[in-house]
N, C-alpha and C positions, 0 to 999 in steps of 0.2 A: 504494500500500500504506500503510495507516494504521500509525503508530508508537505504541507504548505501552510502559510499563515496569511491572515487577512491583511495585516500591516507589514510593510517592508521593514528591512533592517534600518533604513534611514528614518522612518517614522518612529520606530521604537527608540532609536538613539535620541531623537528630538524630545520624546516623552521623558526619557531618563535625564537629559540635561535640563529640561524644564523643572523637574522635581529635585534634581541634585546638581545644582550648579557647581562648577569646578571639578567635575568628575574626570578621572584619568582614563586612558584607553583601557587599561586592565579592568577598572571598575565598570566601565561601560560594557565591555565585552561580557563580563560575568553577569551583569544585570539583564542584558538583552539575550544572552544565550548563544553567542557567536564566538568565533575565534578572535583573538586580538588582531590578526591580519585582516579579517573581514570588517571588524570595527574600524580599524585604521583606514581601510579603503573607503568606507562609507563616510567617515569623518573628513577625509580629504575631499570627497565630493561636496559635502556640506560647507567646508571651508572655501572651496572654489566658488561656491554660490554666495559667499559672505553671510551665510545663515548662522554659522557658529564662529567663534573666535578661539584661538589657541594662545595660551599664555605660559611662558616658562616660569616655573617656581622652583628655584634651586635646581635639583637634578631631575625634576619631573615636569611634564606638561599637563596643564589642566585645560578643559574645554568648557566654554559657556555659550549659551544660546544668545544670539544677537537679535533681540526682539524687534528692533527698528528695521533690520533687513528682512526679518521674517514677515513683518506687517507689509513691507513693500512687495513681498513675494506673493501676497494674497491673490493677485490677478495675473502674475507672470509665472511661467515655468510649468503650467499645467497643460494637459492635452486639450487644445482648443476644440470645442464642440463635443468633447467626451466627458470631461469632468466639469460639472456645473459650478459656476462661481460661488453660489451660496454654500455648497459643500466644502469648498476650500476655506471660505470664510469661517464656517462652523469649526473646522479643524484648527485653524489658527487661533480662534477665540478660546477653544478648549485648552490649547497649550498655554495661552496667557493665564488662564485660571489655575493652572498647575504650579505657577511660580510660588515659591515659598514667600511668606510675608516676612518682612524684615523689621 
């Protein structure tokens, strides 16, 4: 039986970073259930899109969700005509609600 998931690795990483800012690649991989290599590849995609930021902290890197760029992504980067704008907006709003209160 083939295994699949409703959410992509990228989406799961965004959820992890929304809930746990400053997560490392190892922490992300463990939380999402993928290898560190797979997490690194997805993180690179998200960095290339400016959706996440990487910061060096001593000997480790941490990653945070860039909500400003994520909000700008609301209408861009989806399959035109396939993914309705309200669906993307709903997902972005849900990620915003996951942010820890400071």
